[in-house]
C-alpha positions in Angstrom: 68.0 3.5 19.8 67.5 -0.2 21.5 64.8 1.2 23.5 63.0 2.2 20.2 63.7 -1.3 18.4 62.4 -3.1 21.4 59.1 -1.1 21.5 58.8 -1.8 17.5 59.4 -5.3 17.7 56.8 -5.8 20.7 54.3 -3.6 18.6 54.7 -6.6 15.9 53.0 -9.0 18.0 49.3 -7.5 18.2 49.7 -6.4 14.4 50.5 -10.0 13.2 47.9 -11.2 16.0 45.3 -9.1 14.2 45.8 -10.3 10.8 46.1 -13.7 11.4 42.8 -13.4 13.7 40.7 -11.5 11.1 41.9 -14.0 8.4 40.8 -17.1 10.4 37.5 -15.4 11.3 36.8 -14.8 7.6 37.9 -18.4 6.5 35.3 -19.8 9.1 32.6 -18.1 6.8 33.7 -18.9 3.5 31.8 -21.9 1.8 33.8 -25.0 0.8 37.1 -25.8 2.4 39.7 -28.2 1.7 37.8 -31.5 2.4 35.1 -30.5 -0.2 38.0 -29.7 -2.4 39.7 -33.0 -2.2 36.6 -34.7 -2.6 35.4 -32.8 -5.8 38.7 -33.5 -7.4 38.4 -37.2 -6.6 35.0 -37.3 -8.1 36.1 -35.4 -11.3 38.8 -37.8 -11.6 36.8 -41.0 -11.1 33.9 -40.2 -13.0 31.3 -43.1 -13.2 27.7 -43.6 -14.1 24.4 -43.1 -12.0 24.3 -46.6 -10.5 27.5 -46.1 -8.6 26.0 -42.6 -7.3 24.7 -43.9 -4.0 28.0 -46.3 -3.3 30.2 -43.1 -3.9 28.0 -40.8 -1.7 28.3 -43.4 1.2 31.9 -43.7 0.7 32.1 -39.8 0.4 30.5 -39.7 4.0 33.1 -41.8 5.4 35.9 -40.0 3.5 34.7 -36.7 4.8 34.9 -37.8 8.5 38.2 -39.0 8.2 39.9 -36.2 6.2 38.2 -33.9 8.9 39.7 -35.8 11.7 43.1 -36.1 9.6 43.3 -32.2 9.2 42.1 -31.4 12.7 38.6 -30.0 11.3 36.8 -32.2 13.7 38.0 -29.8 16.4 36.3 -26.6 17.5 37.4 -23.4 15.7 38.7 -21.6 19.0 40.9 -24.8 19.6 42.3 -24.8 16.0 42.9 -20.9 16.4 44.9 -21.2 19.5 46.9 -24.3 18.0 47.6 -22.4 15.2 48.8 -19.5 17.1 51.1 -21.8 19.0 52.6 -23.3 16.0 53.3 -19.9 14.3 55.0 -18.7 17.3 57.5 -21.6 16.8 57.6 -20.6 13.0 56.0 -24.1 12.3 53.8 -22.9 9.5 51.9 -26.3 9.0 51.4 -28.7 6.1 49.9 -28.0 2.8 46.3 -30.0 2.8 46.5 -30.6 -0.6 50.2 -30.8 -1.7 51.3 -33.0 0.9 54.4 -30.7 1.8 55.4 -28.5 4.6 54.4 -24.8 4.1 58.0 -23.6 4.7 59.1 -26.1 1.9 56.3 -24.7 -0.5 57.5 -21.0 0.1 61.2 -21.9 -0.1 60.6 -23.6 -3.3 58.7 -20.8 -5.0 60.6 -17.9 -3.3 63.6 -17.7 -6.0 61.1 -16.8 -8.6 59.6 -14.0 -6.8 63.1 -12.7 -5.4 64.1 -12.7 -9.0 61.3 -10.8 -10.1 61.5 -8.1 -7.4 65.0 -7.8 -7.3 65.0 -7.0 -11.2 62.0 -4.8 -10.9 63.9 -2.8 -7.9 66.8 -2.5 -9.9 65.0 -1.5 -13.1 62.9 1.0 -11.3 65.4 2.8 -9.3 68.2 2.7 -12.0 65.8 4.5 -14.6 63.5 6.7 -12.3 66.2 8.4 -10.2 68.2 9.8 -13.2 65.2 10.5 -14.8 63.8 12.4 -11.6 66.7 14.4 -11.3 66.8 15.3 -14.9 63.1 16.6 -14.7 64.3 18.6 -11.4 67.0 20.4 -13.3 64.8 21.0 -16.2 61.4 21.9 -14.4 58.6 23.5 -16.3 60.2 22.8 -19.6 58.8 20.9 -22.5 60.8 17.6 -21.4 59.5 18.0 -17.8 55.9 18.0 -18.9 56.1 15.2 -21.5 57.9 12.9 -19.4 55.4 13.5 -16.3 52.7 12.8 -18.9 54.1 9.6 -19.9 55.0 8.2 -16.4 51.3 9.3 -15.1 49.9 7.3 -17.9 52.0 4.5 -17.2 50.8 4.5 -13.6 47.3 4.9 -14.3 47.7 1.3 -16.1 47.1 -1.7 -14.0 49.9 -4.1 -14.4 47.7 -7.0 -15.4 45.8 -4.9 -17.8 49.3 -3.9 -19.3 50.0 -7.5 -19.3 47.2 -8.7 -21.3 48.0 -5.9 -24.0 51.6 -7.1 -24.2 50.7 -10.8 -24.5 48.2 -9.8 -27.3 50.6 -7.6 -29.1 54.1 -9.3 -28.5 53.4 -12.9 -27.3 51.8 -14.3 -30.0 48.3 -13.7 -28.8 47.2 -11.8 -32.2 49.7 -9.9 -34.1 53.7 -10.4 -33.1 55.3 -13.4 -31.5 58.5 -11.8 -30.2 58.6 -13.0 -26.6 57.8 -16.0 -24.9 54.4 -16.3 -23.2 55.1 -18.9 -20.0 57.6 -19.5 -17.5 60.8 -17.8 -16.4 63.0 -20.1 -18.6 62.5 -22.4 -21.9 62.1 -26.2 -21.5 65.5 -26.9 -23.0 67.3 -24.4 -20.6 69.5 -27.1 -19.1 71.1 -28.0 -22.3 71.8 -24.3 -23.4 75.4 -23.0 -22.9 75.6 -20.5 -20.2 75.5 -17.2 -22.1 72.3 -18.7 -24.1 70.8 -19.5 -20.4 71.6 -16.0 -19.6 69.9 -14.5 -22.7 67.0 -16.9 -22.5 66.4 -16.0 -18.9 66.5 -12.2 -19.6 64.1 -12.8 -22.8 61.6 -14.6 -20.5 61.8 -11.5 -18.0 60.9 -8.6 -20.4 57.3 -8.6 -20.4 56.8 -9.5 -16.7 59.3 -7.0 -15.6 57.4 -4.3 -17.9 54.3 -5.2 -16.1 55.6 -5.2 -12.6 57.9 -1.7 -12.9 55.4 0.4 -14.8 53.6 1.5 -11.8 57.0 1.9 -9.8 58.4 4.3 -12.2 55.7 7.2 -11.5 56.3 6.9 -7.8 59.9 7.2 -7.9 60.5 9.4 -10.6 58.1 12.1 -9.0 59.5 11.5 -5.4 63.1 12.1 -6.9 61.9 15.0 -8.9 60.2 16.8 -6.2 62.8 16.1 -3.5 65.5 17.6 -5.6 63.4 20.6 -6.6 62.8 21.3 -2.7 66.5 20.9 -2.1 67.5 23.3 -4.9 65.2 26.1 -3.5 67.0 25.9 -0.2 69.6 28.6 0.8 72.7 26.5 1.0 72.4 25.8 -2.5 72.2 29.7 -3.3 75.3 30.0 -1.0 77.1 27.3 -2.8 76.3 28.8 -6.3 77.4 32.4 -4.7 80.7 31.0 -4.1 81.2 30.2 -7.6 80.7 26.3 -7.7 79.6 24.7 -11.0 76.0 23.7 -11.4 77.2 20.0 -11.5 79.2 20.3 -8.3 76.1 22.2 -6.6 74.0 19.6 -7.7 76.0 16.4 -7.0 78.2 17.2 -4.0 75.5 19.4 -2.1 72.0 18.8 -3.3 72.2 15.3 -4.2 73.1 13.8 -1.0 70.3 15.5 1.1 67.7 14.9 -1.5 68.5 10.9 -1.6 67.7 10.8 2.2 63.8 9.9 1.7 64.6 7.7 -1.4 67.5 5.9 0.1 65.4 5.2 3.4 62.5 3.8 1.2 64.6 1.0 -0.4 63.7 -1.7 1.9 59.9 -1.1 1.4 60.3 -0.6 -2.5 62.1 -4.0 -2.8 59.5 -5.9 -0.8 56.9 -3.8 -2.6 58.3 -5.3 -5.8 58.6 -8.7 -4.3 55.2 -8.9 -3.4 52.7 -6.2 -5.1 50.8 -7.4 -8.0 52.6 -10.5 -8.2 49.4 -12.6 -7.9 47.8 -11.8 -11.1 50.8 -11.3 -13.2 52.6 -14.5 -12.1 49.3 -16.3 -12.9 49.2 -14.5 -16.4 52.7 -15.5 -17.3 52.7 -18.9 -15.6 55.7 -17.8 -13.3 55.9 -20.2 -10.4 56.2 -18.0 -7.7 54.7 -17.0 -4.4 51.9 -15.1 -6.0 50.8 -18.2 -8.0 51.1 -20.3 -4.9 48.8 -18.1 -3.1 46.4 -17.7 -6.0 46.2 -21.4 -6.2 46.0 -22.0 -2.4 42.7 -19.5 -2.3 41.1 -21.2 -5.0 41.6 -24.6 -3.6 40.8 -23.7 -0.2 44.3 -24.6 0.8 44.2 -22.6 4.3 47.3 -24.0 5.8 49.3 -22.4 3.0 47.0 -19.4 2.7 47.6 -18.6 6.4 51.0 -19.6 6.2 52.2 -17.6 3.6 50.2 -14.5 5.1 52.0 -14.9 8.4 55.4 -14.9 6.3 54.5 -11.8 4.2 53.5 -9.8 7.3 56.3 -10.6 9.3 58.6 -9.7 6.5 56.8 -6.5 5.8 56.9 -5.5 9.4 60.8 -6.3 9.8 61.4 -4.3 6.4 59.6 -1.3 7.8 61.6 -1.2 10.9 64.6 -1.6 8.7 63.4 1.5 6.4 63.0 3.7 9.7 66.4 2.7 11.1 68.0 3.7 7.7 67.1 7.4 8.8 69.4 7.4 11.4 72.2 5.9 9.2 71.6 8.2 6.3 70.6 11.5 8.4 72.4 11.2 12.0 70.3 14.4 12.9 67.4 11.9 13.6 67.4 10.7 16.9 64.6 8.0 18.0 65.7 8.4 21.6 64.0 12.0 21.6 60.9 10.9 19.8 60.2 7.9 22.0 60.1 10.3 24.9 
């Protein structure tokens, strides 16, 4: 077990290096950069007439050189690349070019929103999909099975951001009804509300984003649960249990349930991270939720490469660690799995 964990940890290093190297190389060929963004925003804010254009251009040339020196863009790309790797090896993600904050501080600031959305999406998906999948397995081939399969597959086929636009138009004051809030995770007067009203306000703001987040996961978890249970129900030990006179309920929940849940339980960590990060960029932008997705989107648009590379490193590291945890759960849930034998 320890040998397997050590090998997996060592394999994370080339994976992270590959992701960071590829992103760094792509950034070198992208037109524009943080220096140009800062100057463009300064010009847009300053305004001015034609007579002052030449003077502003001379000042801009001096500012460009100063900004390049400040952010290290006066150094060769290779030197900046190795400097970035050395910093990331010490978990120093650097400082944002445009926000004047450490990248770690920005991640910690935005993380609660993304964790909140990911946690609720994860709970909602599994609390609904597992019972639905079990019900579909027990009623395989019936009208209920066919109808629910059609519904979950239609939901799976609709992208989350497309559904978000539809929900905003229908229920958030876009054209028809104004039942749900359009922006943010809480109301502006949230701090002045009582605790029950705060909880209600928070959950009310979550309704539309959670539907967009969870709609795609419903089909995956539901069909995985159904297929796993159907496969287990057809095995010999189930026939033996029935032959012994056990009730169908006892056969299902005492024998089938434990074995069928192995692939589902071991997928919990990956599912949580998937709900945590997947589709967050567009959905957080659409509903003005100040999380990691919106941070990443704004950083890409404004060419804040320190934040882009820092958040990418963070996401990659979390994803690899969670994948390892998911694999180790196989041993916890199913002791028959021996990683030592696989490693040999």
